[in-house]
N, C-alpha and C positions, 0 to 999 in steps of 0.2 A: 606447760609452764614450769619454771624452775622452782623447786621446793627446797626449803632450808633443812627440813627434817628428814630422817631416813624412813619414817613410817610410811605405810602405803597410802595411796590416795584413791579416790573413786575411779574405777576403771573407765577408760574412755574408748569410744568406738573407732576413732581414727588417729588419735595422737598416741605416741609411744608412752609418754608420761606427762602428767599434768604438773610440770614444775621441774626445777633443777634438782634432781634427785641427789641425795647425799651431799648437799652443799650447805655448810654452816660457815659462818664468817665471811660472807661475801660482803665486802666493804659497805660503807655507809650509803644510805640512800638519800637522794635529795627529794624533798617533797614536791608535789606538783603545785607550784604556786602560780599566781596569775602573771600574765605577761607584763613587762614594764611599759609604762605609758610613753608613747613617742612624744618628743618635744618639738614644738613648732620652731622652724628655722626661718629667720627673717633675713631676707636679702634685699638690700637697697641698690638700685641701679643709679649710677651717677650720670648726670647729663653731660653730653659731649661739649667740649670746649669750642667756643665760637672761633671761626677762622675768617679772615678777610677774603672774600671771594665775590664773584659776580652773582653767585647763586643765592637762594633764600637761606636764611639761618634756621637750623633745626631747633625746635623748642625742647626744653629738658623733659625727659620721660618721667612719669610719676613713680614714686617708690613702690616696688612690688613686695608683697608679703606672702610667704607660703602658708597655706592652711595646715593645721595640725593633721598628721597622718593618723587615722583611726587604728587602734590596735584590736585585733580580733580576740575575743574573750576565750580563755581556756575552759574546756568542758571535759570532765572525766568520763570514762567509758561507763555505759549503763547497759541494761539488758536490751535496750533498743538500738544501740549503736556504739561504735568505737569512740575513743577520746578525740577531741578536736583541739587544734591550735596548741599542742603540747610544747612548752618552751624547752629548748635544748640546754641542758645544764652547762654552765661555764666553769672551766677548771680554775680554782683559786690559784693565785700566784704562788702561795706557799707549797702547793702540791707539785710544783715543778722543781723543788729543791731536793737535793740528796741529803736529807736530814731525817731525824726521828719524827719531827713535826710534819715534814714534807710527806713521808710515807703514810702517816696516819691520815693526812688530808687527802692524799691520793686514793687511799682505800675507800674513803667516803665518796669521793668523786666517781670511782669505778662503779660502785653500787648505784649511784644516781643514774648512770648511763644504762645499767641493767633495767631500772625502773622505766626509763625513757623508752627502751626497747619494747617493754611490755605494752606500753601505751600506744606506740606508733608502728611497731613491726620493723623498725629500723635498727639493724645490728651493726651498721658501719662504725658508729662511734666507739663501740666496745672492741671491735676488730682492730681499730687503729692503735689501741694501747694494750693489746693482749697478744701473747705469743702463740704460734700455731700449735705448740705442744700442750696448751691449756685445754685439757679434756672437758672440763665443765663448761668452758666457753663454747666448745663445739656443740655440746648438748643445748646450750642456750640458742645458738644460731639455728639449730634444727627446729627447736620449739617455736621460734618466731616464724620460720619459713612455713611451717604447717599451721600455726595459729592464725596466720594472716593470709591463707590461701583464698583466692577468689574474694568474697566479701565478708569473710569471717574476721573475728577480732578476739582479743584477750581483755577481760575485765578484771581489775584488781591484781592481786599477787604482789603488791608493793613490799619491798624489803626495807627494813629500817635497821641501821647499825646503832645499837644501844651504847656500845663502848668498844674501844680498840686500844691496843698497846703493842709496843715492840721494844726489844732490847737493842735493836739496831746493830746487830752483829752479823757479818756475812757467813753464809753456809759454805761448805767446801765447793759448792757449785757457783759461788759468787752471788747468791741471792740473799735478800733480806726477808725476814719473816714478820708478818703482822698477824696478831691474834685478835679476833673479833667476836662480839656477842651480837647475834643477828636474830631478828624475828620477822615473820612474814604474814601478811594479811591474807584473807581468803581470796581465791581467784577462780575464774571460770573461762573455758574456751566456748565462745558463742558464735552463732551464725544468724543470718536473717530469719525473720518470721518466728522468733522465739526459740530457735534451735540451740540446744545446749549439748556440747560434745562431752564435757566432763567438768567436774568441779573439785576444788581442793579446799579443805577447811583452813581456818586461820590457825597458826601455831599457838598452842596453849602456853608455851614457855619459850624463851630464847634458846638458841643453840650456839655452840662454840665452833668457830671455823678458823682455819689458817689460810692466809694468803702468802704466797711467795712471789717476790717481784725483783727485777734487776733494774739498775739505773744505767742507761746507755745513751751516749750522745746527747746528754742534757734532758732526758725524760725517762719516766718510769714505764716499765712493761710488765704486765702480769704473766707469770709463768704457771701458776697453780693456785687453785682454790678448792678446798675440800673440808669435810667435817673432821673434827678432832675426836 
């Protein structure tokens, strides 16, 4: 699992590292909230107009009403099993803007997808907005691949962005830099029947990280995330 601090973690028997080693300032995390309630959709069917014919006239069909669609409840991971029905974070509109506020919101969103990956093993959302040269991203992908092999799962490890800020000035490489203060909860790599491959303690203090991102074709792409 990705860790925000550079300190060592409990050795693991099968995973290279329990966490994103040397990653401070990985943007904000979105908490694991409950799923939104589905709204009932009511559809009325109109009765066909009568036409003059030798055949019988059809009577109007009764108005049909759809039943509310039940929403599966979110359940966080436990020692007994992985998280269930984890909602996929939605990018806020402001995070799509090439602006100071847009970059800060995007940083938070990126970290929320990291947390989503920990809970589901799905790295695709992070891949979609991260460049191939992002080395910490590659470590994250590898952690998920091994953390969710067979019936294994990751419990905890949630990253929270306490604050972030940017001068919003491009580097010579054409990137914008975002500075963040990030803290991570305790986490563990688990398996069936009480198996624990490794555990990482919660951060005692926040760590400072830097994110570099470029704005291309109307959206942000993460190029780098590392400790300061």
